C-alpha positions, 0 to 999 in steps of 0.5 A, spaced: 845 054 723 852 051 721 856 050 727 863 052 727 868 047 730 875 050 732 881 047 734 883 050 741 891 050 742 893 054 749 898 059 748 905 056 750 910 061 750 917 059 750 922 062 754 925 065 748 919 068 746 918 071 754 925 073 753 923 077 747 917 080 750 921 082 756 927 085 753 932 089 758 930 094 764 933 100 761 929 106 760 931 108 753 926 107 748 931 106 743 935 101 746 929 098 749 926 097 742 932 094 739 933 089 745 925 087 745 925 086 737 918 089 736 918 085 729 919 078 733 914 080 738 909 082 733 910 075 729 909 072 736 903 076 738 899 075 731 899 067 732 897 068 739 891 073 737 889 068 732 888 063 738 884 068 742 880 069 736 878 062 736 877 061 743 872 067 743 868 064 737 868 058 740 865 061 747 860 065 743 858 059 739 857 055 745 853 060 748 849 061 742 847 054 742 845 054 749 850 049 752 852 050 759 860 048 759 863 054 755 868 056 760 874 052 758 875 056 752 875 062 757 880 059 762 885 057 756 885 065 754 885 067 761 892 063 762 895 065 755 893 073 756 896 073 763 902 070 761 903 076 755 901 081 760 906 079 765 912 079 759 910 086 757 910 089 764 916 086 766 920 088 759 918 095 761 920 095 768 913 097 770 913 103 766 906 105 763 909 110 758 914 105 756 909 100 755 905 105 750 911 106 746 913 099 745 906 096 744 905 102 739 911 099 735 909 092 735 902 094 733 905 097 727 909 092 724 906 089 717 905 082 720 899 085 724 894 088 719 886 089 719 883 086 725 889 083 728 892 090 728 885 093 732 886 087 737 893 089 738 891 096 739 885 094 744 890 089 748 895 095 749 890 100 751 887 095 756 894 094 759 896 101 760 889 103 763 890 097 768 897 100 770 898 105 775 904 110 776 907 106 781 912 102 777 913 097 782 906 096 784 905 094 776 911 089 776 909 086 783 901 087 784 898 088 777 891 085 776 892 081 770 886 077 772 881 083 772 885 085 765 884 079 762 877 078 764 875 085 761 879 084 755 875 077 754 868 080 755 869 085 750 873 080 745 868 075 746 862 080 744 866 082 738 867 075 736 860 073 737 857 079 733 862 078 728 860 070 728 853 072 728 854 077 722 858 072 718 852 067 719 847 072 717 851 073 711 852 065 710 845 064 710 844 070 705 849 067 701 846 060 701 839 063 700 841 067 694 844 061 691 838 057 692 834 063 689 839 063 683 838 055 683 831 056 683 831 062 678 836 058 673 831 052 674 825 056 672 829 059 666 831 052 664 823 050 665 821 056 661 826 055 656 824 048 655 817 049 655 818 055 650 822 050 645 817 045 646 812 050 644 816 052 638 817 045 636 809 044 636 808 050 632 813 049 627 810 042 626 803 045 626 806 050 621 809 044 617 803 040 617 799 046 615 804 047 609 804 040 607 796 040 607 796 046 603 801 043 598 797 037 598 790 041 596 794 045 591 796 039 588 790 036 588 786 042 585 791 043 580 790 035 578 783 036 578 783 043 574 788 039 569 783 033 568 777 038 567 781 042 562 783 035 559 776 033 558 774 040 555 779 039 550 777 032 548 770 034 548 772 040 544 776 036 539 770 031 539 766 036 537 770 039 532 771 032 529 764 031 529 763 038 525 768 037 520 765 030 519 758 033 518 761 038 514 764 033 509 758 029 509 754 035 507 759 037 502 758 030 499 751 030 499 750 036 495 755 034 490 751 027 490 745 032 489 748 036 483 749 029 480 742 027 480 738 033 478 735 032 471 736 037 465 731 042 464 728 039 458 726 033 461 723 036 467 719 040 462 717 034 458 715 031 465 711 037 467 707 037 461 701 032 462 701 035 469 699 042 466 695 039 461 691 036 467 690 043 470 688 046 464 683 041 463 680 042 470 680 049 469 676 048 463 671 043 466 670 047 472 666 052 469 661 047 466 661 044 473 659 050 476 654 051 471 651 044 472 651 046 480 647 052 478 642 048 474 641 043 479 639 049 484 635 052 479 631 045 478 630 044 485 627 051 486 623 050 480 620 043 483 618 047 489 615 052 485 611 046 481 609 043 487 606 050 490 603 051 483 596 049 480 596 042 477 595 044 470 602 047 470 606 041 473 607 038 466 612 043 464 616 043 470 617 036 470 620 036 463 625 042 465 627 037 470 629 031 466 632 035 461 638 038 465 640 031 469 644 027 464 648 033 462 649 035 469 651 028 471 656 027 465 659 034 466 660 032 474 663 025 471 668 028 466 670 033 472 672 028 476 676 024 471 680 030 469 682 031 476 684 024 476 
C-alpha cells in the first residue's frame, strides 16, 4: 500500500479575507452580494477546501495504517472550519436565509467545480442546518464546534472511501501494468522462440536442399560416367566389328587370288579318280576271294567228316584257290594305297 504524504497548512485567513466573507449587515441580498464579492469568497474557499481535503485524507491514511496520533489534522481543520463559519454567519448578520442565498451564489462560481462545488454545497447545508431562526443567537451562540466536528466526520469518511477507491484503482492499474509487462515478455519470448524455430527449420530445409542438390549432382555425374563408359564400349565394339569386317574382306580377297584354275584342279583330281575306279574293280574280286575262302573252309569241314577215300579231292580244291586269293587281296590293298 502506498502511503501518501500531504503537507498540512492551516487556514490562515487574513483580515481582508475575513472582511470579504463578512461583508455588510444589510438585509438586501443584491447589496449584500455585491459587498461580499462572491467571486473573491469562492477563490478563498477553493484554497480552503483543498487544505481540508488534504487534512481529511491524511487523517484517513493515519487511521488505515493503525496509527494512534491522528488528531493533529482534525485539530487544524477544526480551527479553520470555525473561522470560516463565523465569517459567513457574521456577514449575514445571523440570518439563515441570507446565508443560504449567499452560499448558493458562492458555490455556483466557476472556480468551484466538481468535488469542490459538492463540498461547498455540503458545507453551506451544514451551516444553515445548524443555525436557528434567532439571528442574535446565531451570531453569539452558534455551535461552530459541533458543526465542524460533524462536517469533519462526513468529509473524512468520504475522503477515506475516495482514498481507498484510489488505492484500489492504483493497485488495479499496477496489476494491469504488471500483467501487460508479463504479457509482453511472454509475447517477446514466444516471438523469440518462433523466430528461433523458424531459423532452425530454414536451416534444416537449406541443408536438406543442399544434400538433395549434392545427391542429384552425384547421380548425374555417375549417370554421365556410365553413359560415357557405354559409349566408349560401343565405339570399341563398333571399331572391332569394323576391323573384323575389313579382315574378313581381306581374307576373302586373298582366298580368291589363291584358288587354281578348273583344268588344273581336274588334272590333280584324275589320279584320285583312277585309284577309286581301280578299287571299285578290285572290290568284286576281293569279295569273290572271300567267298571262295568261306567255301573252302566249308569244304574242309566236309572233308573231315567224310570217309578217308574222298580226302584227296578236297585238298586239291583247297590249295588251288589260295594263291589267287592272296594275290587278289594284295592287289586290292595296293590299289587302296
